[in-house]
N, C-alpha and C positions, 0 to 999 in steps of 0.2 A: 775793357770793352765797354762802351755808353749802355745804361739800363733803356730799355724803349717801354712804353706803356702797351696796354693790351690793344687800345686803338691802332697803335702804330702798327704792331702785325696783322689787325684786321685790314690795313689800307694795301698790304701785301696779297695780292691776290692769286694765290696758287692753287692751279686745278690739276686735273689729272687727264691724260689724252692719250691718245692711241696712233702711235707711229704709222703713215698709211705709205709714204713715199722716200726713199734717200738715194739721193744722188752723190758722187765724189765732187769736192767743192775745190777744183782745179786751181781756183786765185786765190784762195787762203794764205798765209803766210806761213804756218803751221798746217800740218794735215790735218783736215775736219770733214765732216760730211754736211752736206744739207739734208735736214730732214721737215719732212710736212707733218705736221699732230695734227688728228681731227680730235676735237674738243665737243664734238656733239653739235645741236641744234644752235645751241645759243649762242656757241663764241663760233663755230666754225672750222676749216681749217686754218693753221697757221704754221710760218715758217721759221727754221730757226738753223744758226750754224753750231756744229756741235763737234768740239774736238775730243772726240772720243773713241779716234781708229785704234787705239793702242789694245782697247779690251774687246770692241764690236765691229764686226763684219758687218755689212748689208745685210745680210740674211738673219743674221742674230737680230736685229734693230728692227727689220719690219714686223708689225703686228704686235709690239712691244707696249705697254702701257707706263708712262712717265711722267712724273713730278715737272710741272714748268708754272714761272710767273707771265701770266698773262697780261699785266697791264704796264709797265716798261713802254716807254713809246719806242717806235721802229728805230732799227740803226743799220745804217749801211756800212757792211763788211765787206771790201772788194766792190763786185759788180754783184753785190745780193742783200736784197733787203730781211734781217732778221727781225721778225714781229713777237720772239716770247724768249725768253731765259731757259733753258730747259736746265734741270739739279741735279748737281752729283756730286761728291764726294772727292778728294785725291787718292788715291790709295798711298802705301809707303814710297811708291817711285814719282809718285807726281802726276800719273797717269787716272781721268776721271772716270771714277765709278756710278752711273745711274741711279738716280731715286726712284724707285715705283712700286706701286701698291704690292702688297703680298699674295694678294688673289685678285679676279677682274671685278673692276666696279665701272658703275657707268660713264661713259666718257662726260667731262665738263665739270667732275665734284670737284666740290672746292673741299680744300686741307682744311680741318680743325683741329 
């Protein structure tokens, strides 16, 4: 993997937000949720499509804080415009496990 500079890292704007709405994404090719994530007054609520249905029911996602890249351009996925990339790691079977803070932090906080 190529090395990057610290400035390259700083160009990726990773923020914490709270999931405020979850809806089924019936038109997605793979099972997914539509997520609305609140990043606070500076950024607001942004939408994302997330293939996290293996580990997360709707109820488990509501109110959960997650990390997301907020400065990618929007991306059309079926009939839904995804504005952010919610971050996670693959488990041993390839299902996504979300990344979030270990305790509550203010929405919109930047990862360092």
